[in-house]
C-alpha positions, 0 to 999 in steps of 0.5 A, a space after each residue: 466167814 460170811 458176811 450179807 448185806 441184802 440191797 433191793 435185787 441183789 446181796 453183797 456178800 462179803 467173804 471174810 477169811 484171818 489175816 494169816 490161815 492160809 498164808 499167802 495170797 488167798 481168791 474166793 472162787 466160784 460160779 460167780 466168776 467163772 471159777 476164775 483163780 484171782 478175779 476176786 482176792 481178799 485184801 486185808 482190812 484194819 481189823 486184822 481179817 482180809 475180805 472181799 466183796 461180791 454183790 450177787 442177784 438176791 434170791 439165787 444159790 451159787 457154788 464156791 470154794 477158795 484157793 490159796 497159795 500152793 493150790 491148796 484149795 479150801 471150803 468155808 464153815 459158814 457157808 450154807 451148805 455143800 454143793 458136792 465139794 464146794 461151798 454153797 451160798 444161797 442169797 
């Protein structure tokens, strides 16, 4: 799931997953962090989900995927679309 907060010159995007699916650490990896795993790791929240927030330039498009333990890559069904094998995110 994606949560968005629009600001004047940026959009804060919060990437949200259930606490246990998939198990183990998960990071969001994409064009906004040069596809570097571990840069944006999802952390537990009080509501039982885990999330990480990334500030992205307004009116831009980014590709991303999630990376879980065991080199398990997966997409977000709430993304704005597909960019090849990756998710597309429009701010």
